C-alpha positions, 0 to 999 in steps of 0.5 A: 393686326395689320402688316405695318404693326407686324413688320415693326414687331418684327424689326424690334425682335431683330434688333433685340436678337442682334444686341443679344448676340453682339454683346458676347462676340464683342467681349471675347474679341475685345478681351482676347482677340489680340491673342488669337490667330487672325484665322480665329478671329475671322472664324468668330466674326463668321459665326456671328454673321451667320447668326445675324444672317439667319435672324435677317432671313427668319425675322425680317423676311429679307431673302438674297438674290445673287447674280453672277456668283460664278464671277467670284475668283479664287484669289483675293480681290478688290471688290468695288461696290455701291453703298445704300444701307447697313445690310452690305456691311454684313451681306458682302462678308458672307460673299467674299469671306474673308474680306475687310472693309475700308470704313470710317474710324468712328465705327471702331469706337462703337461698343462690342461691334467696333471691337469685332471690326477692330479684331479682323483688321479692317482698314479704318480711315479718317475722311478729313484727312484725304491724303493720309486716308488714301495712303492707308487704303493702299498700304494696308490694302496691298498687305490684306490682299497679299495675306489672301484677304479680299478688300471691300470699298465703297467708292461713293463714300457714304450711303446713297438713297435707293436706286441712285449713285453718288460720285466716286472717290478714287481710293479703291481704283488707286489701290487697284493701280498699286496691285495685280489683284483683280477688281470685282465690281458689285451692284445691289439694291439693298437700300430698297429693302433696308433704307438708309437710316430707317429703323424699320427694314424688310421684308423683301429681296435684296438683288446682288449683281457681281460683274466679271473681274476686271484685269489690272492695268487700268488707270484709277480714273478710267477704272472708275468711269468703267465701273460707275457706268456698269453700276448705273446699268445694273441699278437701272436693270434692278429698278426697271425689274422691280416696277415690273414685278409691282405691275403684274 
């Protein structure tokens, strides 16, 4: 049996295993989640996530390399990350627990999975109403940060191809201008291991680079430009390193 066939079998097994654990957690959070303390809801999602990560590592063969973990602050922060695949929607939760994501509203409608998202107060926005979405991100983002919950934002707004970066939207930088929470830039290459829209992912290593916290005070446009330039540098570094490893 060749490696491509083995990879496809592993992916089918992974998808089945994830569905198997998502259904019961979704039912619990969907039926009684509203009555549970928020910490308990986060704990339940954490249990689901740890199981997901176990399957990811041992079925798909995806490992994670973290560079700059010492830069993660003790207090809640605003995480600004690039967006390449479905991996970071789970993987970054592991790093910045507890946290919420700014995500599109339609995801809450997904049975079982969406129920879990709703239970932990994710910030769901309608992209077609940009002014309302910006206000919602700001109001709810300030609330989550005040509660000790980090906010993860993908300023590109949608997934990019591996090794590329789309233009930034203003939401995350605007939220940063309205709070004193530190801003943490994050770059990763998940799209090279778990491509967007692909049914087959792994095996491989996802590299996550965590930059030093950026103090509050920069204007939104300046903050976006600063983080975008930093991300471009990190993405180029990861691509060059991957190419170098391939030629060895």
